[in-house]
C-alpha positions in Angstrom: 0.0 0.0 0.0 1.4 3.5 -0.9 2.2 6.2 1.6 -0.7 8.7 2.4 -0.4 12.3 3.3 -3.5 12.3 5.6 -5.7 10.0 7.6 -8.8 10.6 5.5 -7.1 9.3 2.4 -5.7 6.3 4.3 -9.1 5.5 5.8 -10.7 5.6 2.3 -8.0 3.2 1.0 -8.6 0.8 3.8 -12.3 0.9 4.3 -13.8 2.6 1.2 -15.7 5.2 3.3 -15.2 8.4 5.3 -17.9 10.1 7.4 -17.3 13.6 6.0 -17.4 12.7 2.3 -20.2 11.8 -0.1 -20.4 8.1 -0.6 -20.0 8.5 -4.4 -16.7 10.3 -3.9 -15.2 7.9 -1.3 -16.1 4.8 -3.4 -14.6 6.3 -6.5 -11.5 7.4 -4.6 -11.0 4.0 -3.2 -11.0 2.5 -6.7 -8.5 5.1 -7.9 -6.2 4.5 -4.9 -6.1 0.8 -5.5 -5.5 1.3 -9.2 -2.5 3.6 -8.3 -1.2 1.0 -5.9 -1.3 -1.7 -8.6 0.3 0.5 -11.4 3.9 -0.1 -12.5 4.1 2.9 -14.7 2.4 6.2 -15.4 1.0 4.6 -18.6 -0.7 2.0 -16.3 -2.2 4.9 -14.3 -3.5 6.6 -17.4 -5.8 3.6 -18.0 -8.0 5.0 -15.2 -8.2 8.4 -16.7 -6.3 11.5 -17.7 -3.2 12.3 -15.6 -2.8 16.0 -14.7 0.5 17.5 -13.6 -0.1 19.8 -10.6 2.0 21.5 -7.9 5.4 20.9 -9.4 6.3 17.2 -9.1 2.8 16.1 -8.2 0.3 14.4 -10.5 -3.5 14.2 -10.2 -6.1 11.6 -11.2 -9.7 12.8 -11.3 -12.1 11.0 -8.9 -15.4 12.9 -9.3 -16.0 16.5 -10.3 -13.3 18.6 -8.7 -12.1 15.8 -6.4 -8.7 14.3 -7.3 -6.2 11.9 -5.9 -2.9 13.7 -6.1 0.3 11.8 -5.8 4.0 11.7 -6.5 5.5 9.2 -9.0 8.8 7.4 -8.9 9.5 4.8 -11.6 11.2 2.5 -9.0 8.4 2.6 -6.3 5.3 3.9 -8.1 2.7 6.2 -6.5 3.4 7.7 -3.1 2.2 10.6 -0.9 -1.4 10.1 -2.0 -4.0 12.7 -1.0 -7.7 13.1 -1.8 -8.3 16.8 -2.4 -10.5 19.2 -4.2 -8.6 21.2 -6.8 -9.8 24.7 -7.9 -10.4 25.4 -11.5 -10.2 21.8 -12.7 
C-alpha cells in the first residue's frame, strides 16, 4: 500500500468510506487509490483516466468533479504521498 499524506485518504483506501465525504466520492477514490497501488508505470495509471500535472512534481487523477487523488510518482516505487483533495479550476 502506498504512503498517504493524511488519515482521511488512508481510511478511504482501507475501508472505502469516510464520514465527511459523499459516498460516491469515497467509493470512486477507493478504486483510484487501488489502481494507483497496482500500477507499475504512469502509462498504467492513465488507463484509469487523464493524468494531470499539478503542484510541481505532483500528479492528479480525477475522482469525481473537482475531487482528485494527487500523488508523486517514482519509476522504481510507483505512486506515493497520496492525497484526496478538491482542486480549484479543474
